[in-house]
C-alpha positions in Angstrom: 112.5 63.7 150.3 110.1 66.5 151.2 107.0 67.0 149.1 107.2 70.7 149.6 108.6 72.0 146.4 110.9 75.1 146.5 110.4 77.5 143.7 113.2 77.4 141.2 113.4 81.2 141.8 113.6 81.0 145.6 115.9 83.8 146.8 115.5 85.8 143.7 113.5 89.0 144.0 112.4 89.7 140.4 111.2 93.2 139.8 107.5 93.8 140.3 107.1 94.7 136.6 108.6 91.4 135.4 105.8 90.0 133.2 105.3 86.5 134.6 102.1 86.0 132.7 101.5 82.7 131.0 103.2 79.9 129.0 101.5 78.2 126.0 100.2 74.7 126.3 102.8 72.2 125.0 101.1 69.2 123.5 104.4 67.2 123.2 105.6 67.7 126.8 105.9 64.2 128.3 107.1 62.2 131.3 107.4 58.4 131.8 106.3 57.7 135.4 104.4 54.7 136.5 103.2 56.2 139.7 101.9 59.3 137.9 100.2 57.1 135.3 98.3 55.3 138.2 97.2 58.7 139.5 96.0 59.8 136.1 94.0 56.6 135.8 92.4 57.3 139.2 91.5 60.8 138.1 90.0 59.5 134.9 87.8 57.2 136.9 86.7 60.1 139.1 85.8 62.2 136.1 83.8 59.4 134.5 81.9 59.0 137.8 80.6 62.6 137.5 78.2 61.7 134.7 76.2 58.9 133.2 77.8 59.2 129.8 78.2 56.2 127.6 81.4 54.2 127.9 84.2 55.4 125.6 85.6 53.1 123.0 89.3 52.1 123.3 90.6 54.8 120.9 88.6 57.7 122.5 89.6 56.4 126.0 93.3 56.6 125.1 92.9 60.2 123.9 90.9 61.1 127.1 93.7 59.6 129.3 96.3 61.4 127.2 94.5 64.8 127.6 94.4 64.5 131.4 98.0 63.6 131.7 99.1 66.3 129.2 97.2 69.0 131.1 98.7 67.8 134.4 102.2 67.6 133.0 102.0 71.2 131.7 100.8 72.4 135.1 103.5 70.4 136.8 106.2 71.8 134.6 105.2 75.4 135.4 104.9 74.7 139.1 108.4 73.3 139.2 109.7 76.2 137.1 107.7 79.1 138.6 104.2 78.7 140.2 103.4 82.3 139.2 103.3 81.4 135.5 99.8 80.5 134.2 99.0 77.9 131.6 97.4 79.2 128.4 95.1 76.4 127.4 93.2 76.1 124.1 89.5 75.4 124.3 88.2 76.4 120.9 87.4 73.6 118.5 89.5 75.2 115.9 92.6 74.4 117.9 91.9 70.7 117.3 91.0 70.7 113.7 93.1 70.4 110.5 95.8 68.4 112.3 98.9 68.4 110.1 102.2 66.5 110.6 103.0 69.1 113.3 100.0 68.2 115.6 99.8 65.7 118.4 97.8 62.8 117.0 96.3 61.9 120.3 94.7 65.4 120.8 91.0 65.5 119.9 88.5 68.1 120.9 85.8 66.1 122.7 88.2 64.0 124.9 90.2 67.1 125.7 87.3 69.2 126.8 85.9 66.2 128.8 89.3 66.0 130.6 89.4 69.8 131.1 85.8 70.0 132.4 86.3 67.0 134.7 89.5 68.4 136.2 87.6 71.7 136.8 84.7 70.0 138.5 86.9 68.0 140.7 88.7 71.2 141.8 92.0 70.0 140.4 92.4 73.1 138.2 91.0 76.6 138.4 90.6 79.5 135.9 92.9 82.4 136.6 91.8 84.4 133.5 89.0 83.5 131.1 89.6 83.6 127.4 87.5 85.4 124.9 87.1 86.0 121.1 86.0 89.3 119.6 84.7 88.5 116.2 84.4 92.1 115.1 88.0 92.8 116.0 89.3 89.4 115.0 91.3 89.0 118.2 91.0 87.2 121.5 92.9 85.4 124.2 92.9 81.8 125.4 92.0 80.8 128.9 94.7 80.8 131.6 94.5 78.2 134.3 96.6 77.1 137.3 96.9 74.0 139.4 95.1 73.8 142.7 96.6 72.8 146.0 94.4 69.7 145.9 95.9 68.3 142.7 99.4 69.6 143.6 99.4 67.6 146.8 98.6 64.4 144.9 101.2 65.0 142.2 103.9 65.9 144.7 103.5 62.4 146.3 104.2 60.6 143.0 106.7 63.2 141.5 108.5 64.5 144.5 111.6 65.7 142.6 112.3 69.4 142.6 113.7 69.2 139.0 111.5 67.1 136.8 113.4 65.8 133.7 110.7 66.0 131.0 111.0 64.5 127.6 109.3 65.0 124.3 106.4 62.7 123.2 107.6 60.3 120.4 106.7 61.3 116.9 107.0 65.1 117.3 108.0 66.6 113.9 111.5 67.9 114.0 111.8 69.0 110.4 109.5 72.1 110.0 108.7 74.2 107.0 107.3 77.7 107.1 105.9 79.8 104.3 106.6 83.5 103.5 104.2 84.5 106.3 106.2 82.4 108.7 103.3 80.0 109.2 104.0 76.2 109.4 102.9 74.4 106.2 102.6 70.7 105.4 104.8 69.1 102.8 105.6 65.8 101.1 108.6 64.0 102.4 111.7 63.7 100.2 114.9 61.8 100.6 116.5 65.0 102.0 113.8 65.5 104.7 113.9 61.8 105.6 117.7 61.9 106.0 117.6 65.2 107.9 115.0 63.8 110.3 117.1 60.6 110.8 120.2 62.7 111.5 118.3 64.9 114.0 116.9 61.9 115.8 120.5 60.7 116.4 121.5 64.1 117.6 118.5 64.5 119.9 119.0 61.0 121.4 122.5 62.0 122.3 121.4 65.4 123.7 118.8 63.8 125.9 121.3 61.4 127.4 123.2 64.3 129.0 122.5 67.3 131.3 123.3 70.9 130.6 123.0 73.7 133.2 124.2 77.1 134.2 126.5 77.2 137.2 125.4 80.5 138.7 124.4 81.7 142.1 120.8 82.9 142.8 122.2 86.4 142.5 123.6 85.5 139.1 120.1 84.3 138.0 118.5 87.4 139.3 120.9 89.5 137.2 120.3 87.4 134.1 116.5 87.7 134.4 116.8 91.5 134.9 119.1 91.6 131.8 116.3 89.8 129.9 113.7 92.2 131.3 115.8 95.3 130.3 115.9 94.0 126.7 112.1 93.5 126.8 111.6 97.1 128.1 113.6 98.4 125.1 111.3 96.3 122.8 114.2 94.1 121.7 113.0 90.8 122.8 110.2 88.9 124.6 110.9 88.1 128.3 111.9 84.5 129.3 110.5 84.1 132.8 112.7 81.1 133.5 115.1 78.8 131.8 113.4 75.5 130.8 116.3 73.1 131.5 114.4 70.1 130.2 114.4 71.7 126.7 117.2 69.5 125.3 115.7 68.5 122.0 116.2 70.4 118.8 114.3 70.9 115.6 115.0 72.5 112.2 113.0 75.3 110.6 113.2 75.8 106.8 111.8 79.0 105.3 109.8 80.3 102.3 108.3 76.8 101.6 105.2 76.5 99.5 104.1 73.4 101.2 101.3 71.2 99.9 101.8 67.7 98.5 104.2 68.8 95.8 107.9 68.8 96.6 108.7 71.7 98.8 111.9 73.7 98.6 114.3 72.9 101.4 117.1 75.2 100.4 116.4 78.2 102.6 116.8 78.4 106.4 117.1 75.0 108.1 118.7 76.3 111.3 118.4 74.4 114.6 116.1 75.6 117.4 114.7 74.3 120.7 117.6 74.1 123.1 117.3 76.2 126.2 120.9 77.4 125.8 119.8 79.3 122.7 117.4 81.5 124.6 119.6 83.0 127.2 121.7 86.2 126.8 124.9 85.4 125.0 127.1 86.7 127.8 125.8 83.9 130.1 126.7 81.1 127.8 130.2 80.9 129.4 128.4 79.6 132.5 127.1 76.6 130.7 128.2 73.2 132.0 127.8 69.8 130.3 127.5 66.9 132.7 129.0 69.1 135.4 132.1 70.0 133.3 133.0 73.5 132.2 132.7 74.3 128.5 134.2 76.3 125.7 132.2 78.0 122.9 133.7 78.2 119.4 132.2 80.6 117.0 132.9 81.2 113.3 134.1 84.8 112.9 132.0 86.9 110.5 130.5 83.7 109.0 127.9 85.1 106.7 130.1 87.9 105.4 132.9 85.4 104.7 130.4 83.1 102.9 128.9 85.8 100.7 132.4 87.1 99.8 133.3 83.5 98.9 130.2 83.2 96.7 131.5 86.3 94.9 134.9 84.6 94.5 136.6 86.9 97.0 138.2 86.6 100.4 137.2 88.8 103.3 140.3 89.9 105.2 138.9 92.3 107.8 136.0 92.7 110.3 132.9 93.0 108.2 131.1 94.8 111.1 133.6 97.6 111.6 131.9 100.5 109.8 133.4 103.9 109.8 131.4 106.3 112.0 129.5 103.5 113.7 130.1 103.3 117.5 128.1 100.0 118.0 129.5 96.9 116.4 126.5 94.8 117.4 124.1 97.2 115.7 126.4 97.1 112.6 126.2 93.3 112.6 122.4 93.4 113.0 122.1 95.9 110.1 124.5 93.8 107.8 122.4 90.7 108.4 119.2 92.6 107.8 120.5 93.7 104.4 121.3 90.1 103.6 118.0 88.7 104.8 115.5 91.4 103.6 113.8 91.5 100.2 112.8 95.1 100.4 112.4 97.9 103.0 114.2 97.2 106.2 112.4 98.3 109.4 114.4 100.3 111.9 115.0 98.1 115.0 113.0 98.9 118.2 115.2 100.8 120.7 117.6 102.0 118.0 119.5 105.1 119.4 121.1 107.4 116.8 123.4 109.0 119.3 124.6 105.7 120.8 125.2 104.2 117.3 126.8 107.4 115.9 124.4 107.7 112.9 120.8 107.1 111.9 119.5 103.8 110.7 119.4 104.7 107.0 122.8 106.2 107.3 124.1 102.9 108.8 122.6 100.8 106.0 124.1 103.1 103.4 127.5 103.0 105.1 127.4 99.2 105.1 126.6 99.0 101.4 129.4 101.4 100.7 131.9 99.5 102.9 130.9 96.2 101.1 130.7 97.4 97.5 132.0 94.1 96.1 128.9 92.2 97.4 126.3 94.9 97.2 124.2 92.9 94.6 123.5 90.3 97.4 121.9 92.9 99.7 118.0 93.2 99.9 117.6 89.9 97.9 116.8 87.5 100.8 120.1 85.7 100.2 120.7 85.4 103.9 118.3 82.5 104.1 120.4 80.5 101.6 123.5 81.2 103.7 121.5 80.0 106.8 120.8 76.7 104.9 124.6 76.3 104.3 125.6 77.0 107.9 122.8 74.7 109.1 124.2 71.9 107.0 127.6 72.5 108.5 126.1 72.5 112.0 124.3 69.2 111.2 127.5 67.5 110.2 129.4 68.7 113.3 126.7 67.7 115.8 126.1 64.4 114.1 129.8 63.6 114.1 129.9 63.9 117.9 126.4 62.4 118.5 127.6 59.2 116.8 130.2 59.1 119.5 127.7 60.0 122.3 129.4 63.3 122.8 127.0 66.3 123.2 127.7 69.3 121.1 125.4 72.3 121.6 124.6 74.4 118.6 123.8 78.1 118.7 123.5 78.5 114.9 127.1 79.2 113.8 128.7 78.5 117.2 129.2 75.3 119.2 129.5 74.6 122.9 131.4 71.5 124.2 133.2 70.3 127.2 136.5 72.2 127.5 138.7 69.3 126.5 137.3 69.1 123.0 138.3 72.6 122.0 141.2 71.7 119.6 139.3 68.9 117.9 136.2 70.9 117.5 138.1 73.8 116.0 139.8 71.6 113.4 136.4 70.0 112.5 134.8 73.5 112.1 137.6 74.7 109.8 137.5 71.5 107.8 133.7 71.7 107.3 133.9 75.4 106.2 136.7 74.7 103.8 134.7 71.8 102.3 131.8 74.1 101.6 133.5 77.3 100.4 137.1 76.4 99.6 138.2 79.5 101.6 139.7 80.1 105.0 138.0 81.5 108.0 139.0 82.3 111.6 137.4 80.8 114.8 136.6 82.8 118.0 136.7 81.2 121.4 134.9 82.0 124.6 136.4 79.8 127.2 134.1 79.1 130.2 136.9 77.1 131.8 139.3 80.0 132.0 136.4 82.2 133.2 135.7 79.6 136.0 139.3 79.6 137.1 139.2 83.3 137.5 135.9 83.3 139.2 136.7 80.5 141.6 140.4 81.3 142.2 139.8 81.3 146.0 138.0 77.9 145.9 139.3 74.4 146.1 141.5 73.5 143.2 139.4 70.3 142.7 136.7 72.4 141.1 138.7 73.5 138.1 141.1 70.6 137.7 138.4 68.1 136.8 135.2 67.1 138.6 133.2 64.0 138.8 129.5 63.2 139.3 129.9 63.0 143.0 131.9 66.1 143.7 130.3 68.3 141.0 130.0 71.9 141.9 131.6 71.3 145.3 133.4 74.6 145.2 130.2 76.5 144.7 127.1 76.6 146.9 126.0 73.0 147.2 122.4 74.1 147.8 122.4 76.3 144.7 119.8 75.8 142.0 122.5 74.2 139.8 123.6 71.7 142.4 120.0 70.7 143.2 119.2 70.2 139.6 122.3 68.1 139.1 121.4 65.8 142.0 117.9 65.4 140.6 119.3 64.5 137.2 121.6 61.8 138.7 118.6 60.4 140.7 116.3 60.3 137.7 118.6 59.4 134.8 
């Protein structure tokens, strides 16, 4: 196999203004590779030969080796994803102090800086943009670095795969608690957090035994990234330069926790994050494949409106987001959820267009309150976080049910993506779980990627949409597409 690595975006002309800037350093990114470990050991010896410093003790030496490998892995990940992206690397001592349950225990300031300085002196990395800190303004930026051709040529010999299947370093905290300022806080474990962590470990082990992708042409990818860019230009979202297909582990985030050693409150939030499939525009989720098979996405219809009506002892019998005078259902949905989640004033969304929506932001909020008079007392109370906890518990049960059978089920909060053949079973399970929580009925929406694929590939070989195997996967599409190349890499590495 050639050591010349094609960019994952080869053939895609992203617009010049696309902000391919930097990606934050990921201290839990990991890869088990004996040949790479040998290379890291050689580099460590080269760095030690640069000075006459005293020999490190065993513990410090382990942290030093870890730092070298961690930096190299982060650079390798970006190179395989898009070489234009820089690595934002922390160098201040404050980034390595007060390590809580969320920090990488093998990261320590002195060994990390020794590794960084040594890689720099050996011309293995170079600074693309220096960091700074303005004490008066209370702001700054971390240093941005990139891999050099010298290091890349060595890494390519030991990790020649175009798609590298990264994993997470063992021990990463998957149950996370944030305070009212949305900052991570430490907490004392409870039976609930221990069980939630155990459940998620089972789910993540299952997720990491399988491969998820987007079956799209290079042109499809270009359109998707331009779609993301257009949302960023409107101030709606941050750009996602590339899809990180190795991000197959999930974590849960609970909200409004006080933290500390006292028992924290784990009854708000709790939703699952971390899967790459959650970060793409929703219209592209129908292109998701699981182990090369087409998928279906099932979604609870009006989940939170149904749940809050059930709390009030009522049944919602119509579309909660259909508001008289509003021309944009998606904006009505955003406003409804804002009313449920907020505790006070609700900020007007960036890019809100009065003419396109048919009314002003305040008018829309008032119209929603009027439309949903029976549940108005739940608005502006922050109650949405309690609803998120309930729907996250439902999601946990559904994913765990399938994980125990080694069947991957991808969660996007209140929707679930599975291989097409599980549609009926999944729908029944979703309805059962909702009834168990609320004792009410709800409807399920379906976005069938299989039927979409049949329409898209109607002129292709029927083998493609009548059932494919590992050997003939994606045979009807371009066999040299990004998707097909990643699939071959997965089969080689798994």
